[in-house]
C-alpha positions in Angstrom: 76.9 197.0 91.5 75.6 196.4 88.0 79.2 196.3 86.7 80.1 193.5 89.1 77.2 191.4 88.0 78.2 191.8 84.4 81.7 190.8 85.2 80.5 187.8 87.1 78.2 186.7 84.3 81.1 187.1 81.8 83.4 185.0 83.9 80.7 182.3 84.3 80.3 182.1 80.5 84.1 181.9 79.9 84.6 179.2 82.6 81.6 177.2 81.3 82.9 177.1 77.8 86.4 176.0 78.6 87.2 173.0 76.5 89.7 170.2 76.6 92.3 170.0 73.9 93.0 167.0 71.6 96.7 166.6 70.7 97.9 164.2 68.1 101.5 163.2 67.9 103.1 161.0 65.3 105.9 158.9 66.9 108.8 157.1 65.4 109.7 153.7 66.9 106.2 152.9 68.1 105.9 149.3 67.1 104.5 147.1 69.8 102.1 147.0 72.7 105.0 147.3 75.2 105.9 150.6 73.5 102.4 151.8 73.8 102.1 150.9 77.5 105.3 152.8 78.3 104.2 156.0 76.5 100.7 155.8 77.9 102.0 155.4 81.5 104.4 158.3 81.1 101.7 160.7 79.6 99.0 159.7 82.1 101.3 160.8 84.9 101.1 164.4 83.6 98.5 166.6 85.5 97.0 168.1 82.3 96.4 164.7 80.6 92.9 163.1 80.8 93.1 160.3 78.3 95.7 158.7 76.0 94.9 156.6 72.9 97.7 154.9 70.9 97.3 153.6 67.4 100.2 151.3 66.7 99.4 150.8 63.1 99.6 154.5 62.2 102.1 155.3 65.0 99.9 158.0 66.4 99.4 159.0 70.0 96.2 161.0 70.8 96.1 162.9 74.0 93.0 164.5 75.5 93.7 167.2 78.1 91.5 168.1 81.0 89.3 171.2 80.6 91.2 174.4 81.1 94.5 172.7 80.9 97.1 172.4 78.2 100.2 170.4 77.5 102.9 172.3 75.6 104.9 170.8 72.8 108.2 170.8 74.6 106.8 168.8 77.6 105.1 166.3 75.3 108.2 165.8 73.2 110.4 165.4 76.3 108.1 162.8 77.8 108.0 160.7 74.7 111.8 161.1 74.2 112.4 160.0 77.8 110.3 156.9 77.0 112.7 156.2 74.1 110.8 157.5 71.1 110.9 160.5 68.8 107.9 162.8 68.0 107.9 163.7 64.3 104.8 165.9 64.3 102.2 167.4 66.6 98.7 168.8 65.8 96.1 170.3 68.0 92.4 170.8 68.0 89.9 172.0 70.6 
């Protein structure tokens, strides 16, 4: 019985500390508000995505995922490519 309580406590700690991820992508071809709206709409349609922020001046797309969810590089790059743009770099932080 004690072993089950310890496992339950450990699981509660792990679930409680799950964090969202911030993904930053540098995107070629991102030059206007119309570009930004297209990319934002595409990314917000993904189940793991919570928020999207686009900085046109620096050509950077910042994506915040939902807690306990992730967005892999291949999916991100495909979504942006399907919108007509090219990802040149991706960085991640918790």
